[in-house]
C-alpha positions in Angstrom: 0.0 0.0 0.0 2.8 2.4 0.9 4.5 1.5 -2.4 1.3 2.4 -4.3 0.9 5.7 -2.4 4.5 6.5 -3.2 4.0 5.8 -6.8 0.8 7.9 -6.8 2.6 10.7 -5.0 5.5 10.4 -7.5 3.1 10.6 -10.4 1.4 13.6 -8.9 4.7 15.3 -8.3 5.8 14.6 -11.9 2.5 16.0 -13.1 3.1 19.2 -11.2 6.5 19.5 -12.6 5.3 18.8 -16.1 2.5 21.3 -15.7 4.9 23.9 -14.3 7.3 23.3 -17.2 4.4 23.6 -19.7 3.3 26.8 -18.1 6.9 28.1 -18.2 7.1 27.1 -21.9 4.1 29.2 -22.6 5.6 32.1 -20.7 9.2 32.7 -21.7 11.6 34.7 -19.6 12.8 37.9 -21.3 16.2 39.7 -21.0 17.2 42.8 -22.8 20.9 43.7 -22.8 21.9 47.1 -24.0 25.5 48.4 -24.1 26.4 52.0 -24.3 28.2 53.9 -27.1 29.2 50.7 -29.0 28.4 50.9 -32.7 27.6 48.3 -35.4 31.3 47.8 -36.1 32.5 47.2 -32.6 32.2 43.4 -33.0 34.3 40.8 -34.8 31.1 39.2 -36.3 30.8 42.5 -38.2 34.3 42.5 -39.5 36.2 44.5 -36.8 39.9 43.7 -37.4 41.1 44.5 -33.9 38.8 42.9 -31.4 37.6 39.4 -30.8 34.1 39.3 -29.3 33.8 35.5 -29.4 30.9 35.3 -26.9 28.8 38.0 -28.7 29.7 36.4 -32.0 28.4 33.0 -30.8 25.3 34.6 -29.4 24.7 36.2 -32.8 25.1 32.8 -34.5 22.3 31.5 -32.3 20.0 34.5 -33.0 17.8 36.2 -35.5 20.0 39.1 -36.6 18.6 42.4 -37.7 20.9 44.0 -40.2 19.0 47.3 -40.6 18.0 48.1 -37.0 18.0 51.7 -35.9 18.0 53.6 -32.7 18.5 57.3 -31.8 22.0 58.8 -32.1 22.1 59.4 -28.3 21.5 57.5 -25.1 18.3 58.9 -23.6 16.1 59.0 -26.7 16.9 55.3 -27.5 16.1 54.2 -24.0 12.8 56.1 -23.9 11.8 54.5 -27.2 12.7 51.1 -25.9 10.7 51.6 -22.7 7.7 53.2 -24.2 7.3 52.0 -27.8 6.9 55.6 -28.9 9.0 58.1 -30.9 11.3 60.1 -28.8 9.6 63.4 -29.6 6.3 61.8 -28.5 7.5 60.3 -25.2 9.4 63.3 -23.8 12.8 61.7 -23.3 14.7 63.5 -26.1 18.1 64.6 -24.7 20.9 63.2 -22.5 20.6 66.1 -20.1 19.4 69.7 -20.1 16.0 68.9 -18.4 14.9 66.8 -21.4 15.7 63.3 -20.2 12.3 62.6 -18.6 10.0 59.9 -19.9 6.4 61.1 -19.6 5.2 59.8 -16.3 1.7 58.8 -17.6 3.2 56.4 -20.1 3.2 52.7 -19.5 6.6 51.1 -19.9 7.7 47.7 -21.1 8.3 46.8 -17.5 4.7 47.7 -16.7 3.5 45.5 -19.5 5.4 42.5 -18.2 4.5 43.2 -14.6 0.8 43.3 -15.5 1.3 40.0 -17.3 2.5 38.4 -14.0 6.3 38.7 -14.6 8.9 39.8 -12.0 10.7 42.8 -13.4 14.3 44.0 -12.7 16.5 46.7 -14.0 20.3 46.7 -13.6 22.6 49.5 -14.8 22.0 52.7 -16.7 18.6 54.2 -16.5 18.9 57.8 -17.9 15.2 58.6 -18.0 15.0 60.7 -14.8 16.6 60.6 -11.4 13.7 61.8 -9.3 10.1 60.8 -8.6 8.0 59.9 -10.7 10.7 59.1 -13.3 12.9 56.5 -11.5 12.9 52.8 -12.5 11.2 52.0 -9.2 8.4 54.3 -10.3 8.1 52.8 -13.8 7.2 49.2 -13.4 10.4 47.6 -12.0 10.1 45.5 -8.8 13.9 45.5 -8.5 16.2 48.3 -9.5 20.0 48.8 -9.3 21.0 51.9 -11.1 22.9 55.2 -11.1 21.6 58.6 -12.0 21.9 60.6 -15.2 24.0 59.8 -18.3 27.1 57.9 -16.9 29.0 56.9 -13.8 30.6 60.1 -12.5 27.8 62.3 -13.8 26.8 65.3 -11.7 24.1 63.6 -9.6 26.1 60.4 -9.3 27.8 59.5 -6.0 30.8 61.8 -5.8 34.0 60.3 -7.3 32.4 57.1 -8.4 35.0 55.6 -10.8 33.5 52.3 -12.1 35.2 50.3 -9.3 33.7 49.6 -5.9 31.1 52.3 -6.6 27.9 53.4 -4.8 24.7 52.9 -6.7 21.0 53.3 -6.1 19.3 50.1 -5.0 15.5 50.4 -4.8 15.7 54.2 -3.9 18.6 53.8 -1.4 22.3 54.3 -2.0 24.4 51.2 -1.5 28.1 50.4 -2.1 29.0 47.4 -4.3 32.3 45.6 -4.8 33.7 45.1 -8.2 33.9 46.6 -11.7 30.6 48.2 -12.8 29.8 45.9 -15.7 30.7 42.8 -13.6 28.4 44.1 -10.8 25.4 44.7 -13.0 25.6 41.2 -14.6 26.3 39.6 -11.2 23.4 41.3 -9.5 21.1 40.5 -12.4 22.0 36.8 -12.3 21.5 36.7 -8.5 18.1 38.2 -8.9 17.2 35.9 -11.7 18.4 32.9 -9.6 15.9 33.9 -6.9 13.0 33.6 -9.4 10.0 31.4 -8.4 9.6 28.5 -10.7 6.0 29.5 -11.6 6.8 33.2 -12.4 8.8 34.2 -15.4 11.1 37.3 -15.3 11.7 40.3 -17.4 15.3 41.7 -16.9 16.7 44.9 -18.4 20.5 44.9 -18.2 21.6 48.3 -19.4 25.4 48.9 -19.2 27.3 52.1 -18.9 30.2 50.6 -20.8 31.7 51.6 -23.1 30.7 55.2 -22.2 33.4 57.7 -21.3 35.3 57.9 -18.9 37.1 54.8 -20.4 38.0 53.0 -17.2 38.4 49.2 -17.3 40.4 46.4 -15.5 43.8 46.7 -17.1 44.1 43.1 -18.1 41.6 43.7 -20.9 43.9 46.1 -22.7 46.6 43.6 -23.7 44.5 41.7 -26.3 43.5 45.1 -27.8 47.1 46.3 -28.1 48.0 43.0 -29.8 45.1 43.4 -32.2 46.3 47.0 -33.1 49.9 45.8 -33.5 48.7 43.1 -35.9 46.8 45.7 -37.9 48.9 48.9 -37.9 46.9 50.2 -40.9 43.8 50.6 -38.6 43.7 54.0 -36.9 47.2 54.9 -38.1 46.3 58.6 -38.1 45.4 58.6 -34.4 47.5 60.7 -32.0 49.0 58.9 -29.0 46.2 59.9 -26.6 43.5 59.0 -29.1 45.2 55.6 -29.5 45.3 55.1 -25.7 41.6 56.1 -25.5 40.7 53.6 -28.3 42.5 50.8 -26.5 40.6 51.5 -23.3 37.3 51.9 -25.1 37.7 48.5 -26.9 38.9 46.9 -23.7 35.6 47.8 -22.1 34.0 46.0 -25.0 36.2 42.9 -24.3 34.9 42.9 -20.7 31.3 43.2 -21.9 32.0 40.1 -24.1 33.3 38.2 -21.1 30.2 39.0 -19.2 28.0 37.9 -22.1 29.7 34.6 -22.0 29.4 34.3 -18.2 25.7 35.2 -18.4 25.1 32.5 -21.1 26.8 29.9 -19.0 24.6 30.9 -16.1 21.4 30.4 -18.2 22.6 27.0 -19.3 23.5 25.8 -15.8 20.1 27.1 -14.5 18.4 25.4 -17.4 16.9 28.7 -18.4 18.5 29.2 -21.8 16.0 27.3 -23.9 13.0 29.3 -22.8 14.5 32.7 -22.3 14.3 35.4 -25.0 17.5 37.4 -24.9 17.9 40.6 -26.9 21.3 42.2 -27.4 21.6 45.7 -28.9 23.5 49.0 -28.4 22.0 52.4 -27.7 23.5 54.5 -30.5 26.4 54.6 -33.0 30.0 54.3 -32.1 31.9 56.9 -30.2 35.1 56.2 -32.1 34.1 54.2 -35.2 35.1 56.7 -37.9 38.6 56.9 -36.3 39.4 53.3 -36.9 36.6 51.0 -38.2 33.0 51.8 -38.9 31.7 48.9 -40.9 31.6 51.0 -44.0 29.3 53.6 -42.6 29.6 57.4 -42.3 29.0 59.1 -38.9 29.1 58.2 -35.3 27.2 58.9 -32.1 25.1 62.1 -32.2 25.0 62.3 -36.0 22.1 61.6 -38.4 24.4 59.6 -40.7 23.9 55.8 -40.8 26.8 55.3 -38.4 25.0 57.4 -35.8 21.9 55.2 -35.4 22.2 51.8 -37.2 23.2 49.3 -34.6 23.3 45.5 -34.0 20.2 43.8 -32.7 20.2 40.0 -32.1 17.2 38.1 -30.7 17.6 34.5 -29.4 14.9 32.2 -28.2 15.9 28.6 -28.7 12.5 27.2 -27.7 10.4 29.6 -29.8 12.7 30.7 -32.6 14.8 27.6 -33.4 15.7 28.9 -36.9 18.3 31.6 -37.2 18.5 34.0 -40.1 19.1 37.6 -41.1 16.3 40.2 -41.2 17.0 43.0 -43.7 13.8 45.0 -43.1 13.9 48.5 -41.7 13.3 48.2 -38.0 13.5 50.4 -35.0 14.1 50.1 -31.2 10.5 51.2 -30.5 9.5 47.9 -32.2 10.9 45.8 -29.3 8.2 46.6 -26.8 5.3 45.2 -28.9 7.5 42.5 -30.3 8.5 41.1 -26.9 5.0 41.4 -25.6 3.7 39.5 -28.7 6.3 36.7 -28.3 5.5 36.3 -24.6 1.7 36.4 -25.1 1.4 39.6 -23.1 0.1 41.8 -25.9 -3.2 42.4 -24.1 -1.3 44.5 -21.6 0.2 46.8 -24.2 -1.0 50.5 -24.3 -3.4 51.3 -27.1 -1.1 53.8 -28.8 2.3 52.7 -30.0 4.6 53.9 -32.8 6.5 50.5 -32.8 5.2 47.4 -34.5 5.6 43.8 -33.7 8.5 42.1 -35.5 7.3 38.6 -34.6 6.5 37.7 -38.2 10.0 38.6 -39.3 11.4 36.5 -36.4 9.4 33.4 -37.2 9.5 33.5 -41.0 12.7 34.4 -43.0 10.5 35.2 -46.1 8.2 37.6 -44.2 8.1 41.3 -44.9 6.7 44.4 -43.1 4.3 46.8 -44.6 5.9 49.8 -46.3 6.9 52.2 -43.5 8.8 55.5 -42.9 10.6 56.1 -39.7 11.9 59.4 -38.2 15.0 59.8 -36.1 15.0 63.2 -34.3 16.2 64.3 -30.9 17.2 67.3 -28.8 21.0 68.1 -29.1 23.3 69.4 -26.4 23.1 73.2 -26.3 26.8 73.6 -27.4 26.3 71.5 -30.6 27.0 73.3 -33.9 24.2 72.4 -36.3 23.1 73.7 -39.7 19.3 73.3 -39.4 18.8 76.1 -36.8 20.5 79.2 -35.6 18.9 78.8 -32.2 19.7 76.6 -29.2 19.8 73.0 -30.7 18.5 71.7 -27.4 15.1 73.1 -28.4 13.5 70.5 -30.7 13.2 71.4 -34.4 11.5 69.6 -37.2 14.5 69.8 -39.5 16.9 68.1 -37.1 15.7 64.8 -38.4 16.6 61.8 -40.5 13.6 60.3 -42.4 14.1 56.6 -43.3 12.2 54.8 -46.1 13.6 51.5 -47.3 17.1 52.5 -48.5 16.4 56.2 -48.7 17.6 58.7 -46.1 16.4 62.3 -46.0 18.7 64.3 -43.7 17.8 67.7 -42.3 14.9 68.0 -44.7 17.3 68.8 -47.6 19.8 66.0 -48.4 18.8 62.6 -49.9 20.9 59.5 -49.9 20.4 55.9 -50.9 22.4 53.7 -48.5 22.2 50.6 -50.8 23.9 52.3 -53.7 26.0 54.7 -51.5 26.5 53.1 -48.1 28.9 55.8 -47.0 26.4 58.6 -47.9 28.9 60.6 -50.0 26.5 61.7 -52.7 23.5 63.9 -52.1 21.0 63.0 -54.8 18.0 65.1 -53.7 18.0 67.1 -57.0 17.8 63.8 -59.0 14.8 62.4 -57.1 12.4 65.3 -56.3 9.3 63.0 -56.0 11.1 60.9 -53.3 12.1 64.0 -51.4 8.5 65.3 -51.7 7.0 62.1 -50.3 9.5 61.9 -47.4 9.1 65.6 -46.6 5.3 65.2 -46.5 5.8 62.4 -44.0 8.1 64.5 -41.9 5.6 67.4 -41.9 2.8 65.1 -40.8 4.9 63.5 -38.1 6.0 66.9 -36.8 2.4 68.2 -36.6 1.7 65.2 -34.4 4.5 65.9 -31.9 5.3 69.7 -32.0 2.9 70.9 -29.3 3.8 68.3 -26.7 7.5 68.1 -27.3 8.2 71.8 -26.4 6.5 71.4 -23.0 9.1 70.4 -20.3 8.5 67.4 -18.2 8.5 68.2 -14.5 10.2 66.6 -11.5 7.8 66.3 -8.6 9.1 67.9 -5.3 7.5 67.4 -1.9 5.9 64.1 -2.6 5.8 61.4 0.1 7.4 59.1 -2.5 10.6 61.2 -2.4 11.2 63.6 0.4 13.9 64.9 0.8 15.5 64.8 -2.6 18.4 66.1 -4.7 18.0 68.2 -7.8 21.1 68.6 -9.9 22.3 70.9 -12.6 21.7 68.2 -15.2 18.0 69.1 -15.1 18.5 72.8 -15.8 16.3 73.2 -18.9 18.3 73.6 -22.1 21.6 74.1 -20.2 24.2 71.3 -20.3 26.0 70.6 -17.0 26.1 66.8 -16.5 29.6 65.8 -15.7 31.5 65.9 -12.4 34.5 67.2 -14.4 32.4 70.3 -15.1 31.7 70.7 -11.4 35.4 70.4 -10.7 36.1 73.1 -13.4 33.4 75.3 -11.9 31.6 76.0 -15.1 30.0 79.4 -15.1 26.5 78.3 -16.1 23.0 78.6 -14.6 19.5 77.4 -15.4 16.1 76.7 -14.0 14.4 73.6 -12.7 10.9 73.1 -13.9 9.2 71.2 -11.1 5.7 70.3 -9.9 5.1 70.9 -6.2 3.1 68.0 -4.9 2.0 69.4 -1.6 1.9 72.9 -0.3 3.9 73.7 2.8 7.2 74.9 4.2 10.2 73.8 2.3 13.9 73.9 3.1 16.3 74.6 0.2 19.9 73.7 0.6 22.2 75.3 -2.1 25.5 73.5 -2.6 28.4 73.9 -5.0 29.6 70.3 -4.1 27.4 67.4 -3.1 27.0 66.5 0.6 29.1 63.3 0.5 32.1 65.3 -0.7 32.4 67.2 2.6 33.8 70.2 0.7 33.0 73.8 1.6 31.3 76.3 -0.8 34.4 78.2 -1.6 36.8 75.3 -1.5 38.6 73.7 -4.4 39.6 70.1 -4.3 42.8 68.3 -5.2 43.6 66.1 -8.1 42.5 62.5 -7.3 44.1 59.3 -8.5 41.3 56.7 -8.9 41.5 53.0 -9.8 42.1 53.5 -13.5 42.6 57.2 -14.0 42.9 60.6 -12.5 40.2 63.2 -11.7 41.4 66.8 -12.3 41.7 69.2 -9.4 38.6 71.3 -8.6 38.9 75.1 -8.8 37.9 77.3 -5.9 35.1 79.8 -6.6 34.8 83.0 -4.6 31.3 82.3 -3.3 30.1 84.6 -0.6 26.3 85.0 -1.0 23.4 83.3 -2.7 19.9 83.9 -4.1 17.0 81.6 -4.5 14.2 82.1 -7.0 10.9 80.4 -6.3 8.6 81.3 -9.2 8.7 85.1 -9.5 10.0 85.8 -6.0 13.8 86.0 -5.3 15.3 85.6 -1.8 18.8 86.8 -0.9 20.7 84.6 1.4 23.6 86.5 3.0 25.5 83.9 5.0 26.1 80.2 4.5 25.5 77.6 7.2 27.9 77.2 10.1 30.0 74.6 8.3 30.1 76.9 5.2 29.1 73.9 3.0 25.7 75.3 1.9 23.2 78.2 1.9 19.9 77.4 3.6 16.5 79.0 3.0 13.0 78.1 4.1 10.1 79.1 2.0 6.3 78.6 1.9 5.4 77.0 -1.4 2.0 76.4 -3.0 1.2 73.2 -4.9 1.5 73.3 -8.7 4.0 73.9 -11.4 6.8 76.3 -10.6 10.3 77.2 -11.6 13.2 77.1 -9.1 16.6 78.8 -9.8 19.7 79.4 -7.6 22.5 81.9 -7.9 26.0 82.0 -6.3 27.4 85.5 -5.9 30.8 86.9 -5.1 31.6 89.5 -2.5 30.5 92.3 -4.8 27.1 90.6 -5.4 28.0 89.5 -9.0 26.7 86.2 -10.2 29.2 83.3 -10.6 27.0 80.3 -11.4 24.0 78.4 -10.2 24.1 75.9 -7.3 24.9 72.6 -9.0 23.2 70.8 -6.2 19.9 71.8 -4.6 18.6 69.6 -1.8 14.8 70.1 -1.3 12.9 69.0 1.7 9.2 69.5 2.6 9.2 70.2 6.3 5.5 70.4 7.0 2.1 70.8 5.2 0.9 74.3 4.7 -1.0 75.8 7.6 -4.7 76.3 6.7 -5.8 79.9 6.7 -8.1 80.9 9.6 
């Protein structure tokens, strides 16, 4: 009898396992891996003569490979399109800084789609879509979030003197210190989180690396193979100056470390028996930083440009259980297509928002002979204020219709005036607009229609919320000054003489404390102090200049408060102010002894002290 009961129990247990496996097979795990500032030509599978990216090459061999996949030419717009499935100019995240990185808070993200479908959701690495509530990854559908603020490690709001090694990151709204090199950390923590997954709940993981973004810090052992590759091909990058060559070695070494981590991640999936039913997407966020200086896969342009080398990137999608046949897809596709595609593959399309610019690429993944309907795509974004552009005489951070590339099959209409055919002229050397007026007219009409649909919304700034229970107190940094670029700690060390306004939404009326600082709290530096040169793990941070700061002013809306003296420690100016709820501008001013303006406070700590007292 016991034997029978054991057999029945064993059969029941086996049935549970089979049902769980069947459920899991119907609900694949999803992982999106995005690297930073690597272009199409940074991989040996695309002909790079210097590097050997064997793990990424092997991943590509097992994947469906998109050969004409496009993103935005800069970090934030690409990330916003991935997360929202909408054009950058429609979703609000259009610049890497300057108050225009914020993904509209009302938009549902890809994480929200998968969470609503019952998935666990985790983000690891670079976010770059807003550092404050309601824009943080924790606010946008992620159950688990390990990230750093703004555009790169060592940006203005990042923990002071983070240097890629043993850094302090934000973990679920709290700062925590982590051991190891940044790329290793983000993969390690992602794997640990995935390993904790319940067997009956699939996961969606977004691993967004800061590598190979400047500063080019990397464990030194990765440089040796790159130097050997350059020595074997002296014709590559032969015109580079010594410092440029050293930078290229470090940049490519960061890519070698990424490749190592891809291999480590793949082995983890295999050991955990997750590989077969996990959809893994690998792509980069924009064109190469250095491609035109050494190898650019035959394309013109690099990061920040509208040429093909600025926005055509690799995209590999692997799902052994669901996409056993590998092939190349030559159709024109875009990063905003990934949200509906992945939801479609995972059976979560019912949770997608009603309005999307992206389309599902599932037919192209499943059938090598499938095609998409004829489509035109627009690449447009807000530039850094210092950019020299030809399409406007104004501040290029302010969006303009003509700062666009319109793509239609092999045609590229750039800045609404130059036309190229990238099939016949892959390097885009010959403007043939005058030879094809009908093509230009059709693409121009599409651009006009597209601009009419976004122009009213794109000019309105997104607003960080202050005084909310979700984040109080909080730090506002200079990287959110509207249409002013101050986003690097090296700029703080240099004491750049710039100023700008924060456009915020006050959540609750009440008394607020404003703390104006030249240096962040954790630095321990005084207002008028400089700071010494600092040797860090793989480089040196320049000395910080002293500024003759004596007084300060705070503007809240239309009212300006003069602050005569700093606090006792001389690290900050403090002001308390009654603020009403609603949209408002905040601005700060550091003044010298004569009352002349030097710059704005790069760091503004805001704390709601109490609710407003009701009028009697």
